[in-house]
C-alpha positions as CSV (number, residue, x, y, z in Angstrom):
1,M,22.3,-9.3,-1.8
2,K,19.4,-7.4,-3.2
3,Y,15.9,-6.8,-2.1
4,L,13.3,-8.9,-3.7
5,H,9.8,-8.4,-2.0
6,T,7.7,-7.9,0.9
7,M,4.9,-10.3,1.8
8,V,1.5,-9.6,3.2
9,R,-1.3,-11.9,3.9
10,I,-4.8,-10.9,2.6
11,A,-8.2,-11.9,3.2
12,D,-10.0,-11.1,-0.1
13,I,-8.1,-11.0,-3.4
14,D,-10.7,-8.9,-5.1
15,Q,-10.8,-6.2,-2.3
16,S,-7.0,-6.2,-2.0
17,L,-6.4,-5.8,-5.8
18,D,-8.9,-3.0,-5.9
19,F,-6.9,-1.1,-3.2
20,Y,-3.4,-1.8,-4.4
21,C,-3.9,-1.6,-8.0
22,N,-6.9,0.5,-8.8
23,K,-6.5,3.0,-5.9
24,L,-2.7,2.9,-5.0
25,G,-1.7,2.3,-8.6
26,L,0.4,-0.9,-8.4
27,K,0.5,-3.2,-11.3
28,E,0.1,-7.1,-11.1
29,V,3.4,-8.6,-12.4
30,R,2.9,-12.3,-11.9
31,R,0.5,-14.7,-10.2
32,K,1.0,-18.3,-8.9
33,D,-1.7,-20.6,-7.6
34,S,-0.5,-23.7,-5.5
35,K,-2.9,-26.3,-5.2
36,E,-0.5,-28.5,-2.9
37,G,-0.2,-25.6,-0.6
38,R,-3.7,-24.2,-0.9
39,F,-2.6,-20.5,-1.6
40,T,-2.2,-18.0,-4.2
41,L,0.5,-15.5,-4.7
42,I,0.0,-12.3,-6.5
43,F,3.2,-10.0,-7.1
44,L,2.6,-6.4,-7.6
45,G,5.1,-3.7,-8.6
46,A,5.4,0.0,-8.6
47,E,6.6,1.9,-11.9
48,N,10.2,1.2,-11.1
49,S,9.8,-2.4,-10.2
50,N,10.8,-5.4,-12.3
51,E,9.7,-9.0,-12.5
52,E,12.3,-10.0,-10.0
53,N,12.6,-7.3,-7.2
54,N,11.1,-4.4,-5.4
55,L,7.7,-6.3,-5.3
56,L,4.9,-6.7,-3.1
57,E,3.8,-10.3,-2.6
58,L,0.1,-10.8,-1.7
59,T,-0.4,-14.2,-0.2
60,Y,-4.2,-15.5,-0.2
61,N,-4.5,-18.7,1.8
62,W,-7.4,-20.8,0.4
63,D,-8.3,-22.0,3.9
64,K,-9.8,-19.0,5.8
65,E,-7.9,-17.3,8.6
66,Q,-8.6,-14.3,10.5
67,Y,-5.8,-11.9,10.3
68,S,-5.2,-9.1,12.7
69,G,-2.4,-7.0,14.1
70,G,-1.2,-5.5,10.8
71,R,0.4,-2.7,12.8
72,N,2.9,-5.1,14.3
73,F,4.1,-5.7,10.7
74,G,5.5,-2.2,10.4
75,H,4.8,-0.6,7.0
76,L,5.4,-0.5,3.2
77,A,6.8,2.6,1.9
78,Y,6.5,4.1,-1.5
79,S,7.9,7.3,-3.0
80,V,5.5,9.4,-5.1
81,P,5.9,12.4,-7.4
82,D,3.2,14.4,-5.9
83,I,2.0,13.5,-2.5
84,Y,-0.9,16.0,-2.5
85,K,-2.1,14.8,-6.0
86,L,-1.9,11.1,-4.9
87,C,-3.8,11.7,-1.6
88,T,-6.4,13.7,-3.2
89,K,-7.0,10.8,-5.7
90,L,-7.1,8.2,-2.9
91,I,-9.6,10.2,-0.9
92,D,-11.7,10.5,-4.1
93,K,-11.7,6.7,-4.2
94,G,-12.8,6.4,-0.7
95,V,-9.3,5.7,1.0
96,T,-8.9,7.1,4.5
97,I,-5.6,9.1,4.9
98,N,-4.7,8.2,8.5
99,R,-1.8,10.4,8.7
100,P,-2.3,13.4,6.1
101,P,0.8,15.2,4.5
102,R,0.8,18.1,6.7
103,D,4.4,18.6,6.0
104,G,4.3,18.2,2.4
105,R,6.5,15.0,2.7
106,M,4.9,12.2,4.3
107,A,1.4,10.4,4.6
108,F,0.0,7.2,6.0
109,I,-2.9,5.0,4.7
110,R,-3.9,1.4,5.5
111,S,-4.9,-1.5,3.2
112,P,-8.0,-3.4,3.6
113,D,-6.1,-5.9,5.8
114,G,-4.8,-3.2,8.1
115,I,-1.3,-3.0,6.5
116,S,0.2,0.5,7.2
117,I,1.4,2.2,4.0
118,E,3.8,5.2,4.0
119,L,3.8,7.7,1.1
120,L,6.8,9.7,0.9
121,Q,7.3,12.7,-1.3
122,E,10.1,12.3,-4.0
123,G,13.0,14.8,-3.5
124,N,12.2,18.0,-1.4
125,P,8.8,18.4,0.4
126,L,6.1,20.1,-1.3
127,E,5.2,23.7,-0.1
128,I,2.9,23.3,3.1
129,K,-0.7,24.1,2.2
130,E,-4.3,23.7,2.8
131,P,-6.4,21.6,3.2
132,W,-3.5,19.3,4.3
133,K,-2.0,21.7,6.8
134,S,-5.0,21.7,9.0
135,M,-6.0,18.0,8.6
136,K,-6.1,15.8,11.8
137,N,-4.9,12.2,12.0
138,I,-7.5,9.6,11.8
139,G,-7.1,6.2,13.5
140,T,-3.7,4.8,13.8
141,W,-1.0,4.0,11.1
């Protein structure tokens, strides 16, 4: 058995791709439109993903639905080489850091559709420092 992908439903393709690709840094791997099923599947990958596994599948249903309760999904998790650098980049791009990396190891953000995303420092935690050390949680994650 091998892990293939995680699927989340999205309400707006452009908004979601801006978040996951332009802000978080994932890359679109492939896309499929199903006229019969009235949906679009967009597969995204991180640097260590390939075309078959370790992917995030964004599902856009052509018939509008209201999605809520992203928290009950749990979360997606990505390891990053420098959590402070990525969180600074995300803030600069307008992303709220719901749980700042006060410990130099872990942060949480949310997608436009309310999906919780955990960011984990690769290897050992970074040295604890400001402004992260004093940052408070914002909202839920």
